[in-house]
N, C-alpha and C positions, 0 to 999 in steps of 0.2 A: 850247355849240359847242366842238368839239375843236380843239386847236391843229393847224395844218397840219404834216405831216412834210416836212422838206426833201427834195428829190429826191435829194440825195447820201447821205442816211441810208438804211441797208439796211432794206427792208421785210420781208425774210426772210433769215435767215442760219443755215445748218446745216452742221456738219462731220460727215461720214460716217466715224466712227471704227471701227476694227476691234473685234470682240466680245471679251469677256473671255477666252473659251476660247482665242483665238489667242495671248493673252499667256501663258496656262498652257503652251501648246505651245512658245512661245518659251523659257520657263524650262526645259522638258524638253530642248529642243535644246541649251541651255547645259550641262545635266548630261551629255548625250551627248558633247559636246565634251570634257568632263573625263574621261569613261570611255575615250574613244579614246586620251587621253594617259596613262592610268593606269600602263601599264608603264614610263613614263619618269620617274616620281617626282612629288613634291608640287608643285614650282614649275611644271612643264609641265601638271599637272592644273589648277591655278588659271588658267594662261594659256589652256588649252583651254576652260574654263568661260566665262571672260571674253570670249574671241574669238568663240566660237560664239553666246553669248547676245547680244553686241553686234551681230553680223551679222544674227541673226534679228530683233532689235528694230528695226534700221534698215529691214529689208524690211517688217515688219508696220506700222511707223509710217508709212512712205512710202505704202504702199498704202491705209492707213486715213486719210489726211489729205485726202481729197477734200472740197471745199467747194462748197456750193450757196448762191447768193445772188440776191436780186432787189434791184438797186441802180441808181439813176440811169437808170431806164427800160430796163434790160437784165437778161436772165437770164444769170448768170455760173455756169457749171457746169464745175468743174475749170478748164481753161485756155481754154475757149470763152466768148466774150461775144457774146450774141445780142440785138439790140434787140427789145423787145416788139412794136414795129410790124411786125416781120417774122414774127411768130408768130400762129397761129390760136387758137382756143379750147382751153384746157388741159383735160385729162381725167384724173381721179383713177383710178388702177388699184389694185384690191385685190390681195392676194397671188396669187390664182389668175390673174387677168388679167395681172398684171405678169410672172408666170412665162411665160405664153403669148407676150407681146411680147418677152421675152428669148430665146425659143427658136424655135418654128415660125412665129410671125407676124412675126419680125424681118426688117427690110429691111437688107441690107448697106450701103446708102448712108446709113442713119440715123446721127445722132450719139447715142451712148449713153454716159452716165455711170452705169454700173450697178455695184452691189455686191450680190452674191447673198445676203449675210447681212441685207440690208435688205428686208423683205417688201413694202412699198408703193412706188409709183412714180407719176410723172406723165408723160403723153405729150402733146406739143404739136405740132400740124401746123406746118410751115414754109410760110408763104404767099408768101415772096419768090420771084417767078418766075425770078430769076437764080440762085437757090441750088438745086443739085441734091439737097440733103438733104430727104427727104420729111417727116421728123419728128424731134423731139428726145425722147429717153427719159432721164429722170432719176430715179434711186432717191432716196427720201426717207422718213424716219421720220414726217414730218408732211406727207403729200401734200395734205391739205385746206388747210393753212396756206400751202403753196407756191402752190396754185391761187388762193387769195384774194389773195396778194401779186401774182401775175401779172395778175390781173384788175384790181386797183387800179392797178397801174403802167400797164396799157393804157388804162384810163379816164382817167388823168392825162395820158397822151401824146395822147389824142384831144382832151382839153380844151385843151392847150397848142397843138395844131395848128390848132384852130378859131379 
């Protein structure tokens, strides 16, 4: 018999970090800042490198810090917290289907935590009649794990309600 996982412990926890190539671009932007300051001397060159690289790093880091969790009976995607009781059955989207739901199949009313550099995703219908959001789209590098965590959290919430 497996020990029971406390409901406050995360069943799924993923951080959608920016790809390595973006960090290479960040370094190149730092060099560009130095080149802009080149005519002014050595100290301004160093200041330009540091300022441009720091600014680019802050932008890349903040964009790449999105977090997806299933914890305490809720799906937490970025700043949104949605109880699993308000969600329908989750659907794993492969790269092709995820691209379709990000583009021509997308509904402007949907909640989307998407990162184009993450190929997989999960789409979950919102079943709460008071919520105008038709579905939740969440990018994930492990969509099967996210779906399993959502289904386990939903099964646990059904057990506790009964």
